[in-house]
C-alpha positions in Angstrom: 4.3 2.1 -16.1 6.2 -1.2 -16.0 4.9 -4.5 -14.6 5.3 -5.9 -11.1 8.8 -6.6 -9.7 10.1 -7.4 -6.2 11.6 -4.2 -4.7 15.4 -4.5 -4.8 17.6 -2.3 -2.5 19.8 -1.0 -5.4 16.6 0.2 -7.3 14.3 0.7 -4.3 12.7 4.0 -5.5 12.3 2.9 -9.1 10.8 -0.5 -8.2 8.6 0.9 -5.6 7.2 3.6 -7.8 6.6 1.2 -10.8 4.8 -1.3 -8.6 2.7 1.3 -6.8 1.8 3.0 -10.1 0.8 -0.2 -11.7 -1.3 -1.3 -8.8 -3.2 2.0 -8.5 -3.6 2.4 -12.3 -5.1 -1.2 -12.5 -7.7 -0.4 -9.8 -8.5 3.3 -10.4 -12.0 4.6 -10.8 -13.3 4.6 -14.4 -12.2 7.8 -16.3 -9.3 8.7 -14.0 -5.7 8.9 -15.1 -2.6 8.1 -13.0 0.6 10.0 -13.6 4.0 10.9 -12.0 3.5 14.6 -12.2 0.8 17.2 -12.6 -0.4 17.2 -16.3 0.6 20.8 -17.2 -0.2 20.6 -20.9 -3.6 19.3 -22.0 -4.5 18.2 -18.5 -7.2 15.5 -18.0 -9.2 15.3 -14.8 -9.7 13.6 -12.5 -6.1 12.5 -12.0 -4.0 10.8 -9.4 -0.3 12.0 -9.1 2.1 9.6 -7.5 5.1 11.5 -6.2 8.6 10.1 -5.8 9.1 7.9 -2.8 11.0 8.9 0.3 13.1 6.1 1.8 13.8 6.5 5.6 16.7 4.1 6.0 18.0 3.0 9.4 21.0 0.8 10.2 20.1 -1.5 13.0 23.6 -2.9 13.6 27.0 -1.3 13.4 28.3 -3.9 10.9 25.4 -2.9 8.6 24.1 -6.5 8.4 20.6 -5.4 9.4 18.7 -2.4 8.3 15.1 -1.1 8.1 13.4 0.9 5.3 10.2 2.9 5.8 9.0 4.1 2.4 6.7 7.2 2.3 4.9 8.4 -0.7 2.5 11.4 -1.2 -0.3 10.7 -3.7 -2.1 13.8 -4.9 -5.6 14.0 -6.3 -6.8 16.7 -8.7 -10.5 17.0 -9.8 -12.4 19.7 -11.5 -14.2 21.8 -8.8 -17.5 21.7 -10.7 -17.6 17.9 -10.1 -17.7 18.5 -6.3 -15.4 17.6 -3.4 -16.9 14.2 -3.1 -15.0 13.2 -6.2 -11.7 13.8 -4.3 -13.0 11.5 -1.6 -13.8 8.9 -4.1 -10.2 9.0 -5.3 -8.8 8.8 -1.7 -11.1 6.0 -0.8 -10.2 4.1 -3.9 -6.5 4.4 -3.2 -6.9 3.3 0.5 -9.1 0.4 -0.4 -6.8 -0.8 -3.2 -3.7 -0.8 -1.0 -5.5 -2.3 2.0 -6.9 -5.1 -0.1 -3.6 -5.8 -1.9 -1.9 -7.3 1.1 -0.7 -10.5 -0.7 0.3 -8.5 -3.8 2.3 -6.0 -1.7 4.1 -9.0 0.0 5.2 -10.3 -3.4 6.8 -6.9 -3.9 8.6 -7.2 -0.6 6.3 -4.5 1.0 3.7 -4.2 3.8 1.7 -1.2 4.9 2.9 0.4 8.0 0.9 -1.0 10.9 0.6 2.1 13.0 -0.3 4.9 10.6 -0.4 3.6 7.0 -2.6 6.4 5.7 -2.8 10.1 6.5 -4.9 12.3 4.2 -5.3 16.0 3.8 -8.4 18.1 3.7 -9.9 19.0 0.3 -8.9 22.5 -0.9 -9.9 24.4 -4.0 -7.2 26.0 -6.1 -6.8 27.6 -9.5 -4.0 25.9 -11.4 -3.3 26.9 -15.0 -6.8 28.4 -15.4 -8.4 25.2 -14.0 -10.5 25.5 -10.9 -9.6 22.3 -9.0 -10.4 20.5 -5.8 -7.2 18.9 -4.6 -6.1 16.7 -1.7 -3.4 14.2 -0.9 -2.9 11.0 0.9 0.4 10.0 2.5 1.1 6.3 2.6 3.7 4.5 4.7 5.2 1.1 3.8 7.8 -1.2 5.3 10.3 -3.1 3.3 10.2 -6.8 4.3 
């Protein structure tokens, strides 16, 4: 995970991911890991998986002089089921609190949280993945590029 950088249009997905991963990793609960994909070999739990960003791009003028970007990212949480479902809630609360408190940091990246629905989270489900009984959930986060 690289350091902080203002999001540029020609590297929007890369810059966004690196900034978000660095911010979440710097503020994660003790003992958690942050990664870009599910840890299939030698997994460590609990973990936060930040998926690739989806950029919803809209042209606001015909001459392309004005545009709007809404960036959506799904962040998944995986915890051992024996630790209880409240551990998933701890992860979701930590992510939401970190991003909500980071208003000025996000602005330096050229980002703000969506004002209408910045966070949508899923219910906690229990699954067996690679012989691990896990509680999983996700939180979808919407940002605007400014």
